[in-house]
Structure formats: structure tokens, C-alpha cells
C-alpha positions in Angstrom: -5.7 4.9 -11.2 -3.8 3.1 -13.9 -5.6 3.5 -17.2 -2.8 1.8 -19.1 -3.9 -1.6 -17.8 -7.5 -1.3 -16.7 -10.8 0.6 -16.9 -11.7 3.4 -14.5 -15.3 3.1 -13.3 -17.4 5.5 -11.3 -20.6 3.7 -10.3 -23.4 5.2 -8.3 -25.5 3.1 -6.0 -28.9 4.7 -5.4 -30.1 2.0 -2.9 -33.8 2.4 -2.2 -34.0 6.0 -3.5 -35.6 7.9 -6.3 -39.0 7.4 -7.9 -39.4 7.2 -11.7 -40.2 10.9 -11.9 -37.1 11.7 -9.8 -35.0 9.5 -12.1 -36.2 11.5 -15.1 -35.4 14.7 -13.4 -31.9 13.4 -12.5 -31.3 12.3 -16.1 -32.2 15.7 -17.5 -29.9 17.4 -15.1 -27.1 14.9 -15.8 -27.4 15.6 -19.6 -26.6 19.3 -19.0 -23.8 18.7 -16.5 -21.9 15.6 -17.5 -20.7 16.0 -21.0 -19.1 12.9 -22.6 -16.7 11.2 -20.2 -13.6 10.2 -22.1 -11.3 8.5 -19.5 -13.7 6.6 -17.3 -17.0 4.6 -17.5 -20.0 6.0 -15.6 -22.5 3.6 -14.2 -25.7 4.2 -12.2 -27.1 1.2 -10.2 -30.8 1.9 -9.7 -33.9 0.2 -8.0 -35.4 -2.5 -10.1 -38.6 -0.6 -11.0 -36.5 2.2 -12.5 -34.2 0.1 -14.7 -36.1 0.0 -18.0 -36.6 3.8 -18.0 -33.1 4.4 -16.8 -31.6 2.4 -19.7 -33.5 4.7 -22.1 -32.9 8.0 -20.1 -29.2 7.6 -19.6 -28.4 6.3 -23.1 -27.7 9.9 -24.4 -25.4 10.5 -21.4 -23.2 7.5 -22.2 -24.1 6.2 -18.7 -24.4 2.4 -18.2 -27.2 1.1 -16.0 -26.6 -1.4 -13.2 -28.8 -3.3 -10.8 -28.3 -3.4 -7.0 -28.7 -7.2 -6.6 -29.7 -10.3 -8.4 -30.7 -13.9 -7.5 -28.3 -16.8 -8.1 -30.9 -19.0 -9.9 -32.1 -18.3 -13.4 -35.8 -19.0 -12.5 -38.0 -20.6 -10.0 -40.2 -20.1 -6.9 -38.3 -17.2 -5.5 -41.0 -14.6 -4.8 -39.8 -11.0 -5.1 -36.4 -11.9 -6.6 -35.0 -11.0 -10.0 -32.6 -13.2 -12.0 -29.4 -12.1 -13.9 -31.0 -13.1 -17.2 -34.0 -10.8 -16.5 -31.6 -7.9 -15.8 -29.6 -8.6 -19.0 -32.7 -8.6 -21.2 -33.8 -5.2 -20.0 -30.4 -3.6 -20.7 -28.5 -3.9 -17.5 -24.7 -4.1 -17.8 -23.5 -4.2 -14.2 -24.9 -5.7 -11.0 -23.7 -5.0 -7.4 -23.2 -8.3 -5.5 -22.5 -8.7 -1.8 -23.1 -5.1 -0.7 -22.6 -4.9 3.1 -26.3 -3.9 3.6 -27.3 -7.1 1.8 -24.9 -9.1 3.9 -26.1 -7.4 7.1 -29.9 -7.2 6.6 -30.7 -10.0 4.1 -28.4 -12.8 5.2 -26.1 -12.6 2.2 -23.2 -15.0 2.7 -19.9 -15.6 1.0 -21.5 -18.7 -0.4 -24.5 -16.9 -2.0 -22.1 -14.1 -3.2 -20.1 -16.7 -5.1 -23.2 -18.2 -6.6 -24.5 -14.7 -7.7 -21.1 -13.9 -9.3 -21.3 -17.0 -11.4 -24.9 -16.3 -12.3 -24.0 -12.7 -13.3 -21.1 -13.8 -15.5 -23.1 -16.6 -17.1 -25.8 -14.0 -18.1 -23.1 -11.7 -19.5 -23.3 -9.1 -16.7 -20.4 -7.4 -15.0 -20.5 -8.1 -11.3 -19.3 -5.4 -8.8 -18.3 -7.6 -5.9 -18.2 -5.8 -2.6 -15.8 -6.7 0.2 -14.9 -4.9 3.4 -14.4 -5.0 7.2 -16.1 -3.6 10.2 -14.5 -1.0 12.5 -14.0 -3.8 15.2 -12.3 -6.0 12.6 -10.0 -3.2 11.5 -9.1 -2.4 15.1 -8.3 -6.1 15.7 -5.9 -6.0 12.8 -7.6 -8.6 10.7 -8.7 -6.4 7.8 -6.6 -8.1 5.1 -7.2 -11.6 6.5 -10.9 -11.1 6.2 -10.8 -9.4 2.8 -8.6 -12.1 1.4 -11.2 -14.7 2.5 -14.0 -12.6 1.0 -12.2 -12.2 -2.3 -11.2 -15.9 -2.5 -14.7 -17.0 -1.6 -16.4 -14.7 -4.1 -14.1 -15.7 -7.0 -14.1 -19.5 -6.2 -14.5 -21.3 -9.5 -14.3 -18.2 -11.7 -12.0 -18.9 -14.6 -9.2 -16.4 -15.5 -10.8 -15.5 -18.8 -13.9 -14.2 -17.0 -12.0 -11.9 -14.6 -11.9 -9.1 -17.1 -15.7 -8.8 -16.4 -15.3 -8.7 -12.7 -15.1 -5.5 -10.7 -14.1 -5.5 -7.0 -15.3 -2.8 -4.6 -13.6 -2.2 -1.3 -16.2 -0.8 1.0 -15.1 -0.5 4.7 -18.4 -1.0 6.7 -17.4 1.8 9.1 -17.3 4.3 6.2 -20.6 3.6 4.6 -23.3 6.2 5.2 -21.4 7.4 8.2 -19.6 10.4 6.7 -16.3 8.8 7.8 -13.9 7.9 5.0 -10.8 5.8 4.9 -7.8 7.9 4.3 -6.4 7.8 0.8 -3.5 5.8 2.2 -5.8 3.3 3.9 -7.9 2.8 0.8 -4.8 2.5 -1.4 -3.3 -0.1 0.9 -6.3 -2.3 1.0 -6.9 -2.0 -2.8 -3.3 -2.9 -3.4 -3.8 -5.9 -1.1 -6.8 -7.0 -3.1 -4.8 -6.8 -6.3 -2.1 -8.9 -4.6 -4.7 -11.6 -3.7 -6.0 -11.6 -7.3 -2.4 -11.9 -8.5 -1.8 -15.0 -6.4 -5.0 -16.5 -7.7 -4.7 -15.6 -11.4 -1.2 -14.2 -12.1 0.1 -10.7 -12.7 -1.5 -10.2 -16.1 -5.1 -10.8 -14.9 -4.4 -8.8 -11.7 -3.3 -5.8 -13.6 -6.5 -5.8 -15.6 -9.0 -5.9 -12.7 -10.8 -2.7 -11.8 -10.8 -2.2 -8.0 -13.1 0.6 -6.7 -13.2 2.3 -3.3 -16.7 2.6 -1.8 -17.2 4.4 1.5 -18.3 8.0 1.5 -16.4 9.1 -1.5 -17.4 12.6 -2.3 -16.4 15.6 -4.3 -13.9 16.8 -1.7 -11.9 13.6 -1.3 -12.4 11.9 -4.7 -9.3 13.2 -6.4 -7.1 12.2 -3.5 -8.6 8.7 -3.3 -8.4 8.2 -7.1 -4.7 9.3 -7.1 -3.9 6.0 -5.4 -2.4 3.6 -8.1 -4.7 0.7 -7.2 -7.9 2.7 -6.7 -9.6 2.5 -10.1 -12.8 4.3 -9.4 -15.6 4.5 -6.8 -18.8 2.9 -5.8 -20.7 6.0 -4.7 -23.6 6.1 -2.3 -25.0 9.3 -1.0 -23.1 11.6 -3.4 -24.6 9.7 -6.4 -28.1 11.0 -5.4 -27.1 14.6 -6.1 -26.3 15.3 -9.7 -23.7 18.0 -9.2 -21.8 16.0 -6.6 -21.8 12.9 -8.8 -20.6 14.8 -11.8 -17.8 16.3 -9.7 -16.6 12.8 -8.8 -16.8 11.7 -12.4 -14.8 14.8 -13.4 -12.1 13.9 -10.8 -11.8 10.4 -12.4 -11.9 11.9 -15.9 -8.7 13.9 -15.7 -6.3 13.1 -18.5 
């Protein structure tokens, strides 16, 4: 982490988990355990149906609410979809875009990721843009080639003055929900590479200001080591974000002075 230049963000991604009653129970437990984070921003990205209640429930905890996806159009005949403007109006601040599960199961492409990034920024949301490689791609030695393409595609047409609203999350596909985690050195190397790509696109000043998270089985045991890497500015947390004590431990690891 490097708080001198950029924000540290710990964001939980609940995926399709937790009913409204479970969200209320989580919020009550979080109030008692979290305290008031001083050195990092805490975000919980929750299912659509929980968003309005989560905005209210997490307000006292100083926790921002995020969505797990949005559509790239502002309105129209897109049954079952939700626009960025709709999310903004109910109090959402962040939105995950291009998560590997969306890419794998719902035909998310680099083209639609880019359109969603623009839609989110236009609505005043902070997109958390996910990039990452499969185990096969890593073993082939094309990790940075692939991620460079994903980053460039996602940010195509995004002006420099909007980049302070963009978060990039490196999530190796082989470490999501598998219990496997990139080593701190592997995570740091790729996050440094992502910052280099942003520097080439926008210059050093913008690159220094962009928050880059690691997302891939970060947990209370490895969080401190991962966050000690200079270019890892937080985490996009999956399974550990569903358990209040685990999530708070990760936040505490990021909240050290």
C-alpha cells in the first residue's frame, strides 16, 4: 500500500449470498466489531435486492455500498438488468465490472466491460474493474500480455480526469473460490505491471493515484503480507467477506498506521 498517493480500499463481494435478514444480522455484528476505519475505505458489494437496506444498515459503520454489476445502457428493453443511474439513485457508490464469473457465465466481453465502465463513470459511480488470467494462461507465460490487453480495453476512451474514480482489481482466475492464492510476490508483480500500463496510458501522476486491489482468496492469514506489497492497495474479498470476523480482520490488516 502507498497511502501517500492513493486510497486503500477493502471491498467485499457477496456474490449471490445473504438474504435481507442475513444482511441485517451481518450489519449488527459489523457495528460491534469494525470500529471506525481511519486508513482505508470499506465497501460491501451486495445483491441488488439488498442494496437499499444495506445503504441504510451500513451507514453507521462508515461502510460504502457497491453493486456486483450494472448494464451499459441507461434504460430500455433489457429485462432483468439494472442501470448505473438506478444504482446511483438508491445510494450505491461502487460497482464491480467484468468479474471473471460474469465473463465466464454471462458472456461478458472486453467490449461490454468498456461500455459498462463508461456508463458507471457517467452516472457518478466508481467502477471496480476486474482483470486476470487463467492457470493455463499463467503457465503459458502470457499473464501480463493478457492483462495489458484487458486494462487497455476496459479503459479505452476514459479521460485522464476520470481515472481517479477507477479502481482496478487483479483477480487471477485460478485463485478465485479455490482456496489457492497468488503469493505476495506474484500479486505484487502483476499489480506493479498494471500500474506500469496505466502510466503508459495516462502518465506517472495518474498512475500513482489509481487504487489497484488484489482479489483471489485474500483472507485473514495472508492479508497483511499481500497488502505489504507497494502496489497492492487493498482487496476484493469473496468468501471471507461473508464472515464478519474474517472481513474485519482483513480490514484491520489494511488499517494499520
